[in-house]
C-alpha positions as CSV (number, residue, x, y, z in Angstrom):
1,M,18.6,-49.2,82.5
2,T,18.3,-50.5,79.0
3,V,15.1,-51.1,77.2
4,Y,15.5,-54.9,77.6
5,K,15.7,-54.5,81.4
6,F,12.7,-52.2,81.3
7,L,10.3,-54.4,79.3
8,P,9.9,-57.1,82.0
9,I,8.9,-54.4,84.5
10,L,6.5,-53.0,81.9
11,G,5.0,-56.5,81.3
12,L,4.3,-57.0,85.0
13,F,2.7,-53.6,85.1
14,L,0.5,-54.5,82.2
15,L,-0.7,-57.7,83.8
16,G,-1.8,-55.9,86.9
17,C,-3.6,-53.0,85.2
18,H,-6.9,-54.8,84.6
19,A,-7.3,-55.4,88.3
20,I,-7.7,-51.6,89.1
21,S,-11.2,-50.9,90.2
22,A,-13.2,-47.9,88.9
23,Q,-16.5,-46.7,87.8
24,V,-17.7,-47.6,84.3
25,P,-16.7,-44.7,82.0
26,T,-18.1,-43.4,78.8
27,V,-15.3,-43.9,76.2
28,P,-15.1,-40.8,74.1
29,P,-16.3,-41.0,70.5
30,D,-13.8,-41.2,67.6
31,S,-15.3,-39.8,64.5
32,V,-13.6,-37.7,61.8
33,V,-14.8,-35.9,58.7
34,Q,-12.1,-33.3,58.2
35,K,-10.8,-31.9,54.9
36,E,-7.3,-30.6,54.3
37,G,-6.7,-27.1,55.6
38,G,-10.3,-26.5,56.7
39,E,-12.0,-26.5,60.0
40,L,-15.6,-27.0,59.0
41,D,-16.4,-30.2,60.8
42,E,-16.4,-31.6,64.3
43,V,-13.4,-34.0,64.8
44,V,-12.0,-35.8,67.8
45,I,-8.4,-36.7,67.3
46,S,-5.7,-38.8,69.0
47,T,-3.4,-36.0,70.4
48,R,-3.7,-37.6,73.9
49,V,-6.5,-35.2,74.9
50,N,-10.2,-35.5,74.4
51,R,-11.0,-32.4,72.4
52,S,-12.4,-31.8,69.0
53,I,-10.1,-30.3,66.4
54,K,-12.2,-27.2,66.4
55,N,-11.4,-26.5,70.1
56,L,-7.8,-27.7,70.1
57,P,-5.1,-25.0,70.4
58,T,-2.6,-27.2,68.4
59,R,-3.1,-26.9,64.6
60,V,-3.9,-30.4,63.3
61,E,-4.9,-31.5,59.8
62,V,-6.8,-34.7,59.6
63,F,-7.5,-36.8,56.5
64,S,-10.1,-39.5,56.6
65,G,-13.1,-41.1,55.1
66,E,-13.6,-40.1,51.5
67,E,-10.1,-38.6,51.2
68,I,-8.4,-41.8,52.2
69,E,-10.7,-43.8,49.9
70,E,-9.9,-41.5,47.0
71,K,-6.1,-41.8,47.5
72,T,-6.4,-45.5,48.1
73,T,-8.0,-45.7,44.6
74,M,-5.4,-43.5,43.0
75,K,-2.4,-45.1,44.7
76,P,-3.2,-48.4,46.5
77,S,0.4,-49.5,46.9
78,D,1.7,-46.8,49.2
79,I,0.8,-43.5,50.9
80,R,3.2,-41.2,49.0
81,L,0.5,-39.7,46.9
82,M,-1.8,-38.9,49.9
83,L,0.9,-37.0,51.6
84,S,2.7,-35.3,48.6
85,E,-0.6,-33.7,47.4
86,T,-1.0,-31.9,50.8
87,T,-0.2,-28.2,51.1
88,G,3.2,-27.7,52.7
89,I,4.3,-31.4,52.3
90,M,6.5,-32.9,49.6
91,T,7.9,-36.4,49.1
92,Q,11.6,-36.3,48.0
93,Q,12.8,-39.2,46.0
94,T,16.4,-40.1,47.1
95,S,17.2,-42.9,44.6
96,V,16.7,-42.8,40.8
97,T,16.5,-46.5,40.3
98,S,15.0,-47.9,43.5
99,G,12.5,-45.1,44.1
100,N,13.3,-44.6,47.8
101,A,11.5,-41.5,49.2
102,L,11.2,-39.4,52.3
103,I,8.7,-36.8,53.5
104,R,9.6,-33.1,53.7
105,I,7.4,-30.6,55.7
106,Q,7.9,-26.9,55.2
107,G,11.2,-27.3,53.4
108,L,13.0,-29.4,56.0
109,D,14.7,-32.7,55.2
110,G,12.9,-35.9,55.7
111,R,14.7,-36.9,58.9
112,Y,13.1,-34.0,60.8
113,T,9.5,-35.4,60.3
114,Q,8.4,-38.0,62.7
115,I,6.2,-40.7,61.2
116,L,4.1,-42.8,63.6
117,K,1.8,-45.8,63.1
118,D,-1.0,-45.8,65.7
119,G,1.2,-43.6,67.9
120,F,4.3,-45.9,67.7
121,P,7.6,-44.9,66.1
122,A,8.2,-47.3,63.2
123,F,9.9,-45.5,60.4
124,A,13.1,-44.0,61.9
125,G,16.7,-44.4,61.1
126,A,17.5,-47.2,58.6
127,A,13.8,-47.9,58.0
128,S,12.9,-44.3,56.9
129,G,13.9,-44.5,53.2
130,L,11.4,-47.2,52.3
131,G,8.8,-46.6,54.9
132,L,6.4,-44.7,52.7
133,L,6.8,-47.2,49.9
134,Q,5.8,-50.1,52.1
135,T,2.6,-48.7,53.7
136,P,-0.6,-49.3,51.7
137,P,-3.5,-47.1,52.8
138,L,-6.4,-49.6,52.6
139,D,-6.4,-50.3,56.4
140,L,-6.1,-46.6,57.5
141,R,-9.1,-44.8,58.9
142,R,-7.3,-41.5,59.2
143,V,-4.0,-39.6,59.0
144,E,-3.2,-36.8,61.4
145,V,-0.6,-34.2,60.5
146,I,0.9,-31.6,62.8
147,K,3.2,-29.1,61.0
148,G,6.0,-27.4,63.0
149,S,7.6,-28.6,66.3
150,S,5.6,-31.4,68.0
151,S,8.3,-32.7,70.2
152,T,6.7,-32.2,73.6
153,L,4.3,-35.1,73.2
154,Y,5.9,-37.1,70.4
155,G,9.7,-36.9,71.0
156,G,12.6,-34.8,69.8
157,G,12.5,-35.9,66.2
158,A,9.3,-34.0,65.3
159,I,11.1,-30.8,64.4
160,A,9.4,-30.2,61.0
161,G,6.2,-32.0,62.1
162,M,4.5,-35.3,62.9
163,I,2.4,-37.7,60.8
164,N,0.4,-40.3,62.6
165,L,-1.1,-43.1,60.6
166,I,-4.2,-44.4,62.4
167,S,-5.4,-47.9,61.6
168,K,-9.0,-49.1,61.4
169,V,-10.6,-50.7,64.4
170,P,-13.2,-53.5,64.4
171,A,-16.9,-52.7,64.6
172,W,-19.9,-54.9,65.4
173,E,-20.7,-55.0,61.7
174,R,-18.3,-56.9,59.5
175,E,-16.1,-55.0,57.1
176,L,-14.5,-57.0,54.3
177,T,-12.9,-55.2,51.4
178,F,-10.9,-56.4,48.5
179,L,-9.1,-54.2,46.0
180,A,-7.4,-55.1,42.7
181,N,-5.6,-52.5,40.7
182,G,-3.5,-52.7,37.5
183,T,-1.4,-49.9,35.9
184,S,0.0,-49.1,32.5
185,A,3.4,-49.0,34.3
186,N,3.4,-52.8,34.7
187,G,2.1,-52.7,38.2
188,L,-0.4,-54.9,40.1
189,D,-1.9,-54.4,43.5
190,L,-4.0,-56.9,45.4
191,N,-5.1,-55.7,48.8
192,G,-7.6,-57.1,51.3
193,Y,-8.9,-56.0,54.7
194,Y,-11.2,-57.7,57.2
195,G,-12.5,-56.3,60.6
196,Q,-15.2,-57.3,63.0
197,R,-15.9,-57.4,66.8
198,F,-17.2,-60.5,68.6
199,G,-18.2,-59.7,72.2
200,S,-15.1,-59.2,74.3
201,I,-12.7,-59.7,71.4
202,G,-12.3,-58.2,67.9
203,T,-9.9,-58.6,65.0
204,T,-8.6,-56.8,61.9
205,V,-6.5,-58.4,59.2
206,F,-4.8,-56.5,56.4
207,A,-2.9,-58.4,53.6
208,A,-1.4,-57.1,50.4
209,Y,0.6,-58.2,47.4
210,N,2.2,-55.4,45.4
211,T,4.3,-56.0,42.4
212,S,5.9,-54.3,39.4
213,R,7.8,-55.7,36.4
214,G,9.8,-52.5,36.1
215,Y,9.0,-49.5,33.9
216,D,10.9,-47.0,31.8
217,P,9.0,-44.4,29.7
218,S,12.1,-42.6,28.5
219,D,14.8,-43.5,26.0
220,Q,17.5,-43.6,28.8
221,D,16.8,-47.2,29.6
222,F,17.0,-46.8,33.4
223,S,14.1,-47.9,35.5
224,A,11.7,-45.1,36.5
225,I,9.8,-47.6,38.6
226,P,11.9,-50.6,39.8
227,K,10.9,-54.2,39.5
228,Y,9.6,-55.4,42.9
229,D,7.6,-58.0,44.8
230,R,6.2,-57.1,48.2
231,W,4.1,-59.1,50.6
232,S,2.5,-57.5,53.6
233,L,0.5,-59.0,56.5
234,N,-0.9,-57.1,59.6
235,P,-3.2,-59.1,61.9
236,K,-4.5,-57.3,65.0
237,L,-6.3,-58.7,68.0
238,F,-8.5,-56.4,70.1
239,F,-9.6,-57.4,73.6
240,Y,-12.2,-55.8,75.8
241,L,-11.6,-57.0,79.4
242,S,-14.3,-54.9,80.9
243,P,-16.3,-51.8,80.1
244,K,-13.3,-49.8,81.4
245,T,-10.3,-51.8,80.2
246,S,-9.3,-52.7,76.7
247,G,-6.3,-53.1,74.5
248,N,-4.8,-54.7,71.4
249,L,-1.9,-56.7,70.2
250,S,-0.6,-56.2,66.6
251,L,1.8,-58.0,64.4
252,S,3.0,-56.5,61.1
253,T,5.4,-58.1,58.6
254,V,6.7,-57.0,55.2
255,F,9.0,-58.8,52.8
256,E,10.2,-57.1,49.6
257,N,12.7,-57.7,46.8
258,R,13.2,-54.5,44.8
259,I,15.6,-54.1,41.9
260,G,16.2,-51.1,39.7
261,G,18.8,-49.9,37.2
262,D,19.4,-50.8,33.6
263,M,16.2,-52.2,32.1
264,H,18.3,-54.8,30.1
265,Y,19.6,-56.2,33.4
266,I,16.2,-56.2,35.0
267,R,14.8,-58.2,32.0
268,H,17.7,-60.7,32.3
269,K,19.4,-59.4,29.1
270,A,22.5,-57.9,30.7
271,N,25.7,-57.4,28.8
272,E,28.9,-55.5,29.2
273,E,27.2,-52.2,28.4
274,H,23.9,-52.8,30.3
275,S,25.1,-54.1,33.7
276,Y,24.2,-51.5,36.3
277,F,21.7,-52.4,39.0
278,E,20.6,-51.6,42.5
279,R,18.9,-54.3,44.5
280,N,17.1,-53.7,47.8
281,K,16.0,-56.7,49.9
282,T,14.1,-55.8,53.0
283,Q,12.3,-57.4,55.9
284,R,10.2,-55.5,58.4
285,H,8.6,-57.2,61.4
286,G,6.8,-55.3,64.2
287,L,5.0,-56.2,67.4
288,Q,2.9,-53.6,69.3
289,F,0.9,-53.8,72.5
290,T,-1.5,-51.3,73.9
291,L,-3.6,-51.3,77.1
292,N,-6.2,-48.6,78.0
293,H,-7.9,-48.3,81.4
294,W,-10.5,-45.7,82.3
295,F,-10.7,-45.0,86.0
296,N,-13.8,-42.9,85.4
297,E,-15.2,-40.6,82.8
298,E,-12.4,-38.1,83.5
299,S,-9.2,-40.1,83.9
300,H,-7.5,-42.6,81.7
301,L,-4.3,-44.7,81.8
302,N,-2.5,-45.8,78.6
303,V,0.4,-48.2,78.4
304,K,2.1,-49.3,75.2
305,A,5.2,-51.1,74.1
306,S,6.6,-52.1,70.7
307,T,9.6,-53.6,69.0
308,T,10.4,-53.4,65.3
309,Y,13.0,-55.4,63.4
310,F,14.2,-54.0,60.0
311,N,16.8,-55.6,57.8
312,R,17.9,-54.0,54.5
313,D,20.4,-55.5,52.0
314,I,21.6,-53.1,49.2
315,T,23.6,-54.5,46.4
316,L,25.3,-52.7,43.5
317,P,27.7,-54.1,40.9
318,D,30.8,-53.2,42.9
319,Y,29.4,-52.5,46.4
320,A,27.1,-54.0,49.1
321,F,25.6,-52.5,52.3
322,E,23.6,-54.6,54.7
323,G,22.4,-53.8,58.2
324,T,19.8,-54.6,60.8
325,Q,17.9,-52.2,63.0
326,W,16.0,-52.9,66.2
327,L,13.7,-50.2,67.4
328,T,12.2,-50.7,70.9
329,F,9.7,-48.4,72.5
330,G,7.7,-48.3,75.8
331,E,5.5,-45.6,77.3
332,V,3.1,-45.1,80.2
333,N,0.9,-42.0,80.2
334,Y,-2.0,-40.7,82.3
335,S,-4.6,-38.2,81.2
336,R,-7.4,-36.4,83.1
337,Q,-10.1,-34.0,82.2
338,M,-11.2,-31.5,84.9
339,G,-14.0,-29.4,83.6
340,Q,-12.5,-27.2,80.9
341,T,-9.0,-28.4,81.6
342,D,-7.2,-31.4,80.1
343,F,-4.0,-32.8,81.5
344,V,-1.7,-35.5,80.3
345,A,1.7,-36.7,81.6
346,G,3.9,-39.7,80.9
347,V,7.3,-41.3,80.6
348,N,8.8,-43.3,77.7
349,L,11.9,-45.2,76.8
350,W,13.2,-45.5,73.3
351,E,16.2,-47.6,72.0
352,D,17.4,-47.6,68.5
353,R,20.1,-50.2,67.7
354,F,21.8,-50.6,64.3
355,K,24.3,-53.3,63.3
356,E,26.0,-53.3,60.0
357,D,26.7,-56.7,58.6
358,T,29.2,-55.5,55.9
359,R,31.2,-53.3,58.2
360,T,35.0,-52.7,58.1
361,A,37.1,-51.5,61.0
362,L,37.3,-47.9,59.7
363,L,33.7,-47.7,58.5
364,D,31.9,-49.6,61.3
365,K,28.5,-47.8,61.4
366,D,27.1,-49.8,64.4
367,Y,25.4,-47.6,67.0
368,T,23.0,-47.7,69.9
369,Q,20.9,-44.7,70.9
370,T,18.9,-44.8,74.1
371,T,16.5,-42.0,75.1
372,L,14.6,-41.7,78.4
373,G,11.9,-39.0,78.4
374,A,9.2,-37.5,80.5
375,F,6.5,-35.1,79.4
376,A,3.5,-33.2,80.7
377,Q,0.9,-31.0,79.0
378,M,-2.1,-29.0,80.1
379,G,-4.8,-27.3,78.1
380,T,-7.5,-25.1,79.4
381,D,-10.2,-22.7,78.3
382,V,-9.2,-19.4,79.9
383,A,-12.2,-17.6,78.5
384,N,-14.9,-18.4,75.9
385,W,-12.7,-16.9,73.3
386,L,-9.3,-18.1,74.4
387,S,-7.8,-21.6,75.0
388,V,-4.3,-22.3,76.1
389,E,-2.1,-25.4,75.8
390,A,1.3,-25.6,77.4
391,G,3.7,-28.5,77.6
392,L,7.2,-29.6,78.6
393,R,9.4,-32.6,77.7
394,A,12.7,-33.5,79.3
395,D,14.8,-36.1,77.4
396,H,18.1,-37.7,78.2
397,V,19.9,-39.1,75.2
398,V,22.7,-41.3,76.3
399,D,26.1,-40.0,75.0
400,Y,24.5,-36.6,74.0
401,G,23.0,-35.2,77.1
402,F,19.7,-33.5,78.1
403,A,17.2,-31.7,76.0
404,L,14.4,-29.5,77.6
405,L,11.5,-28.9,75.2
406,P,8.9,-26.4,76.2
407,R,5.8,-25.7,74.0
408,L,2.9,-23.2,74.0
409,S,-0.2,-22.9,71.8
410,L,-3.0,-20.4,71.9
411,L,-6.4,-20.6,70.3
412,F,-8.4,-17.3,69.8
413,T,-12.0,-17.6,68.8
414,P,-13.4,-14.0,68.5
415,S,-16.5,-15.2,66.7
416,E,-18.1,-18.4,65.3
417,H,-16.7,-17.6,61.9
418,V,-13.1,-16.6,62.8
419,S,-10.4,-18.4,64.8
420,S,-6.6,-18.1,65.1
421,R,-3.9,-20.2,66.5
422,L,-0.4,-19.1,67.6
423,G,2.1,-21.8,68.7
424,G,5.7,-22.6,69.1
425,G,8.1,-25.1,70.6
426,M,11.6,-26.5,70.7
427,G,13.0,-29.8,69.4
428,Y,16.1,-31.8,68.8
429,K,17.5,-34.5,66.6
430,A,20.1,-37.1,67.7
431,P,22.9,-37.6,65.0
432,T,22.5,-40.5,62.6
433,I,24.1,-41.6,59.4
434,F,20.6,-42.0,57.8
435,T,19.9,-38.8,55.9
436,E,18.8,-37.9,52.4
437,E,22.4,-37.1,51.4
438,S,23.8,-40.5,52.6
439,E,20.9,-42.4,51.1
440,R,21.9,-41.0,47.7
441,I,25.4,-42.4,47.9
442,V,24.0,-45.7,49.4
443,Y,26.3,-45.1,52.5
444,R,29.4,-45.8,50.5
445,H,32.7,-44.5,52.0
446,L,30.6,-43.0,54.8
447,L,32.3,-42.7,58.2
448,P,30.3,-43.5,61.3
449,I,28.8,-41.1,63.8
450,N,31.4,-40.0,66.4
451,K,29.8,-39.3,69.8
452,D,32.9,-37.2,70.7
453,L,32.5,-34.9,67.7
454,N,28.8,-34.9,66.9
455,K,26.1,-33.4,69.0
456,L,22.3,-32.9,69.1
457,E,20.7,-30.7,66.4
458,R,18.5,-28.3,68.3
459,S,15.6,-26.3,67.0
460,W,12.8,-23.8,67.7
461,G,9.9,-22.8,65.6
462,V,6.6,-20.9,65.5
463,N,3.3,-21.1,63.6
464,W,0.5,-18.6,63.3
465,D,-2.7,-19.3,61.4
466,I,-6.0,-17.6,60.8
467,N,-9.3,-19.4,59.9
468,Y,-12.5,-18.0,58.4
469,T,-15.6,-20.0,57.5
470,T,-18.9,-18.6,56.2
471,G,-21.9,-19.3,54.0
472,L,-22.5,-17.5,50.7
473,F,-25.5,-17.0,48.5
474,D,-28.0,-17.9,51.2
475,N,-25.7,-20.6,52.4
476,E,-25.8,-22.4,49.1
477,V,-22.0,-22.2,49.1
478,T,-19.7,-22.9,52.1
479,L,-16.4,-21.1,52.1
480,G,-13.4,-22.0,54.3
481,L,-10.2,-20.0,54.4
482,N,-7.0,-20.9,56.3
483,H,-3.7,-19.0,56.2
484,L,-0.6,-20.2,58.0
485,F,2.8,-18.4,58.6
486,F,5.7,-20.6,59.8
487,Y,9.3,-20.3,60.8
488,T,11.8,-22.9,62.0
489,R,15.4,-22.5,63.0
490,L,17.7,-25.5,63.3
491,N,21.1,-24.9,64.9
492,H,24.2,-27.0,64.3
493,T,22.7,-28.8,61.3
494,L,24.1,-32.2,60.6
495,L,25.4,-32.3,57.0
496,M,27.5,-34.8,55.0
497,K,30.9,-33.5,54.1
498,P,33.7,-35.0,52.0
499,T,37.1,-35.6,53.6
500,A,40.6,-35.2,52.2
501,E,41.0,-39.0,52.2
502,G,38.0,-39.6,49.9
503,Y,35.5,-40.4,52.6
504,Y,32.3,-38.7,53.8
505,R,31.6,-37.6,57.4
506,M,28.5,-36.3,59.1
507,E,29.4,-32.9,60.6
508,N,27.4,-30.5,62.7
509,I,28.1,-27.2,60.9
510,D,29.1,-24.0,62.6
511,G,25.8,-22.3,61.5
512,H,22.1,-23.1,61.1
513,T,19.3,-23.9,58.8
514,D,16.1,-21.9,58.8
515,T,12.9,-22.2,56.8
516,R,10.1,-19.7,56.6
517,G,7.0,-19.1,54.5
518,W,3.3,-19.4,54.5
519,E,0.4,-21.7,53.3
520,T,-3.0,-20.6,52.0
521,N,-5.9,-23.0,51.8
522,V,-9.3,-22.3,50.3
523,K,-12.2,-24.7,50.4
524,L,-15.5,-24.2,48.5
525,D,-18.5,-26.5,48.8
526,W,-21.6,-26.3,46.6
527,H,-23.9,-29.3,46.7
528,D,-22.0,-32.2,45.3
529,F,-19.0,-30.1,44.1
530,H,-15.9,-29.4,46.2
531,Y,-13.0,-27.2,45.2
532,Y,-9.7,-27.0,47.1
533,F,-6.9,-24.5,46.4
534,G,-3.6,-24.4,48.2
535,Y,-0.5,-22.2,47.8
536,T,2.8,-22.8,49.6
537,F,5.7,-20.3,49.7
538,T,8.8,-21.8,51.2
539,Y,12.3,-20.3,51.6
540,A,14.8,-22.6,53.2
541,R,18.4,-21.7,53.5
542,N,21.6,-22.8,55.3
543,E,24.1,-20.5,57.0
544,E,27.6,-22.2,57.2
545,Y,30.5,-20.3,58.6
546,G,28.8,-17.0,57.8
547,R,28.0,-18.0,54.2
548,H,24.3,-18.3,53.1
549,Y,23.0,-20.6,50.4
550,E,19.6,-21.9,49.5
551,N,18.5,-25.4,50.6
552,P,18.4,-27.6,47.5
553,L,15.3,-29.4,46.3
554,T,12.9,-26.9,47.9
555,P,10.5,-25.2,45.4
556,R,9.6,-21.7,46.6
557,H,6.2,-21.8,45.1
558,R,3.7,-24.6,44.9
559,L,0.0,-24.6,43.9
560,N,-2.6,-27.3,44.6
561,N,-5.9,-27.3,42.7
562,I,-8.5,-30.1,43.3
563,L,-12.1,-30.1,41.9
564,M,-14.2,-33.0,43.1
565,Y,-17.7,-34.1,42.2
566,E,-19.0,-36.6,44.8
567,R,-22.5,-38.0,44.6
568,E,-23.0,-40.2,47.7
569,D,-23.0,-43.9,46.9
570,A,-23.0,-43.1,43.2
571,W,-20.0,-41.2,41.6
572,R,-16.6,-39.7,42.5
573,I,-14.9,-37.6,39.8
574,G,-11.8,-35.6,40.6
575,L,-9.6,-33.3,38.6
576,E,-6.2,-32.2,40.0
577,A,-3.5,-29.8,39.0
578,Y,-0.3,-29.2,40.9
579,Y,2.5,-26.6,40.1
580,Y,6.1,-26.8,41.3
581,S,8.4,-23.8,40.7
582,P,12.1,-24.1,39.8
583,Q,14.3,-25.7,42.5
584,K,17.9,-25.2,43.3
585,L,19.9,-28.4,42.9
586,S,22.9,-29.7,44.9
587,D,25.1,-29.4,41.8
588,G,24.5,-25.6,41.6
589,L,22.1,-25.8,38.7
590,T,18.3,-25.0,38.8
591,G,15.6,-27.5,37.9
592,R,12.7,-26.5,35.7
593,S,9.2,-25.7,36.8
594,Y,6.4,-28.1,35.9
595,W,2.7,-28.9,36.3
596,L,1.2,-32.3,37.3
597,C,-2.4,-33.1,36.3
598,G,-4.6,-36.1,37.2
599,L,-8.1,-37.3,36.6
600,L,-10.0,-39.9,38.6
601,I,-13.4,-41.4,37.6
602,E,-15.1,-43.8,40.1
603,K,-18.5,-45.5,39.9
604,I,-19.9,-46.6,43.3
605,W,-22.5,-49.2,44.1
606,E,-23.4,-50.7,47.4
607,H,-20.8,-53.5,47.3
608,L,-18.7,-52.6,44.3
609,N,-16.5,-49.7,43.1
610,V,-15.0,-49.5,39.6
611,Y,-12.5,-46.8,38.8
612,V,-10.0,-45.5,36.2
613,N,-7.3,-43.0,37.1
614,F,-5.1,-40.9,34.7
615,E,-2.1,-39.8,36.8
616,N,0.1,-37.1,35.3
617,F,-1.7,-37.3,32.0
618,T,0.3,-34.4,30.6
619,D,3.4,-36.7,31.0
620,R,5.6,-34.3,32.9
621,R,8.8,-36.1,33.8
622,Q,12.4,-35.1,34.4
623,T,13.7,-37.2,31.5
624,R,11.7,-35.1,29.1
625,F,13.4,-31.8,29.9
626,D,16.5,-32.6,32.0
627,T,19.1,-35.4,32.6
628,I,19.2,-37.8,35.5
629,Y,22.8,-38.9,35.4
630,T,26.3,-38.1,34.2
631,G,29.2,-40.4,33.4
632,S,28.8,-43.8,31.8
633,R,25.9,-46.2,31.8
634,T,27.9,-48.8,33.8
635,S,28.9,-46.3,36.5
636,P,26.4,-43.5,36.5
637,E,26.6,-40.4,38.8
638,W,23.0,-39.7,39.7
639,R,21.7,-36.2,39.7
640,D,19.0,-34.8,42.0
641,I,15.5,-36.0,41.3
642,Y,13.1,-33.0,41.4
643,A,10.3,-34.1,39.0
644,P,8.6,-37.4,38.4
645,L,10.3,-40.1,36.4
646,D,7.4,-42.3,35.6
647,G,5.4,-39.8,33.6
648,F,1.8,-40.6,32.6
649,V,0.4,-43.7,34.3
650,F,-3.0,-45.1,33.6
651,S,-4.6,-47.4,36.2
652,A,-7.9,-49.2,36.7
653,G,-9.3,-51.4,39.3
654,V,-12.2,-52.7,41.4
655,K,-13.0,-52.5,45.1
656,V,-15.4,-55.1,46.5
657,K,-17.1,-54.6,49.9
658,L,-18.8,-57.6,51.4
């Protein structure tokens, strides 16, 4: 049964759901005040069970409130900055000129991180390379991050981890926010958000226009930031059919024209020497539907369905690649709370279809991947010091077979100051042409996936963390410590290999990839001052036919330092410093280490915020200490990007709340 046969059945089910009779429940609260790496505050999150983060066996990091506001101020056009400044997470730029980027968690390539929007898959396959760049943060109320295997509840692709972007919901009191931001790198951001509830209905609307004229701070005359124009619109309708039944319908649309390359070409001054360019035209349209029904205070039914259309047209001087992706998803799940025990189970159907418009007979990259899955998870308090969470997912991927994914997490709480989590699980990834390697070559000369030769990448991984919180100096200072060990092993890794005929083929190697390391987070609070320190050690390597080599573009050492002064409704001042150790590159060389430093100053009134931001004010960029291409200007061979290209960028703006 295909997704398109399934959706009418799902629609009939939705129409009948509101007729189910039940007692009026108390819908659980949804408040978050969590800081990175710490566990100092009470948080209820959307991991399908009604537990606070403090009592959840699964390790979850939640960013919300002031953190999202701070990153919205620093980078209002997209969410890369918010994620890349998190311990254990990096954004990897895959194109020099267009700026495409993917998320890496704990040293694994971007395709192994599952990115969701309100619980829906929206940034997979062809849509992954530009997903981060096309998601402004103004309408987000929080971001949830699970590092390590999260495949039981969220699907096989969450091998390295899962990132769930949670949108704002309407409240009885109107929220109307406008943000205008300009940068020294020729950028302009105009964002607006509106939300309010009126009786049995509510609405939120997010709209944005983000643009850049192109920017090059070096003497190499290639764009560090491409020229682009992007329009985004996301209206959402919420309906409250009864005290026990509610839902929402969401439409999202993005249009973008992005061109990078030789700055002479971008400025319409091209000549024979200055003629290289890379143009990306994209459209993204999504429709999402969610229905929630509470039978009583303990049991809850959730039904959701979505479809996403994504079209991308890439044009180079001598090459073009265009394709369209349809991603369709449907899920029904039921959850129940029985005293100290939580239970959730469900089924989902996921179809990913890609059609290449510029295909040839040999290089026809069209594919259809259909996955039918069922999952169940139970969590319970075995004792006042021990909580257990166990789950199991069974997926059938058409053409590639079955995957059985067990998962187990334990939470130990020996005292009010100390807790520890131990968890592990299995995952898989269906083969696809859309990887960091293929993105760098813009899919040129790339052979399609072969279902007879390729197979599922399968993984297992474990995490163990220790948390300690206490008060110092008569509780004048609050200290939070978190230390995490992680290990993930990925068997039959899919890598891009050259062929004797001059093509590239995606091959499952006879070997594996493993990544291991640890993260340390320290949080200190003293009145209006907050200090965060993070250290990440990551060692990722590949074993291929008995030969070991280090995974490129993975710094072994990384430091995060953030000092914040926050006076409520008055000031926000932040000073940041991040260190990246030398990285192995795919050409066999080693990139240099570097520091990134930033300063944010924001003045806050009741209805107006004014800010200035000095990003990377020491002007660390790869073009200052290394090259970014070899060959000629008209036909460059791009090297790995391991450091920023834009250097120091000054921005200033205003945020108006009415």
